[in-house]
N, C-alpha and C positions, 0 to 999 in steps of 0.2 A: 386551326383549319377553318376556312369559310367554305360553305357549300351553297350551290344553287341548283335547285331541281327544276326540270322542265319536261315538256312532252305530253302533258295531259291534254284531255279534250273529250269530245263527245263521240262515241262509237256505238254501233249497233251490237247487240249480243252476237257472239261468235267472232267478232272482229279482233283486231290486234292493235296494240300501242307499244311504243318503246319510250320509256322514261329515261332521262339522263340526269346524272348528278355530277356536276362539274365542281372541282375543288381548286382552291388556291393554297399553296404551301406544300413543300416537298414531303413533309411528315405524313401527308395523306397516304402515301404508299405503304406506310407501316401501320396504318389504321385498319381496323375492322370496319366494314360499312354495312349497315342494315337499311332496308326499306321497311317502313311502317306505314300504316294507313289508319285513317279515322273517318268513320261514317257518321252522319248526323245522329246525335243522341247516343253514340257508342264510345267506348274507350278506345284509345289508340292501341293497335295490335301489330304484332310482328308479321311481316310478310316473307321476307327473304334476307339472307345475309351472306357476306363473303369476307373472307380473311385470307391470309397468305397460306393457309393450310387447307382451305376447302370452302364449301358452301353449305347452306342449310335453308330449308323452306318450311313454311307453315303447311299443314296438311291441305289447306284450301288452295295453295299455290302449286303444290307438287304436280308435275306433268303438264302444267300450263305456263308457268312463269320460269324465266331463266335470268339469273343475275351473273353478270360478267364485269370485269374491270380492265381498263387499259391504263396501266401505270404510267406509260409514256405521256398520256394525255391527262393524267390526274382525273380520270372520269370513270364512273361506274354506271352501268346500264341495267335497267330492268325490262326485259322483253316479256310482254304479256300477251298471250294468245288465248283463243277460245274464251274471250271475256264474257262474264255473266253480269246480269243486273246487280247482283249482290257484291260485285267488285267495286261498285260505285263508292267513292271515298276521296278524301284528300290524301295524297301519297307524299310521304316525307322520306328523305334520305338523311342518315345520321352517321357520324363517324366517332369511333372511340378507340382507346388503346387496347382494349381487350374485348373479344366477341362474347356477347350474351344476347339473350332475346328480350331483355328488359329495357324499355325506353329510358329509365332513369340512370342507366349506366353509360349513356351516350351524351357527350358534352358538346358536340357540334352538330347543328341541324340546318338543313335547307329550309326554305320558306314554304314548301308544300306546293303540289300541283294537283289540280282537280281532275279526276277521271270520272266520267259519267257514262254508264253503259245503259242504253235504252233497250227495252224488250221488243 
């Protein structure tokens, strides 16, 4: 599965962005998909995940971010509302056969898209 993330940009605090993760390969629909992010000088961290049984969010994302998938379009979206400056990071989508929160368990990665939230 090959992934391409897009939709990042510069937004003011309180604003919204929708990130898109487009995939190639029909096996994508059987994969769990996570969004991770990495801020400068920090480790990559889990943000949100979706699989065919449900979704899960990091505490920092609960109530503000929503992850959905459109299997017909082989696409997963991360809707981010009420953005904060601390959300500034490069966001990555990743696909794997089994859902976990660990980046090392995911074998397919998009190239990352930069989200910058100004105060």
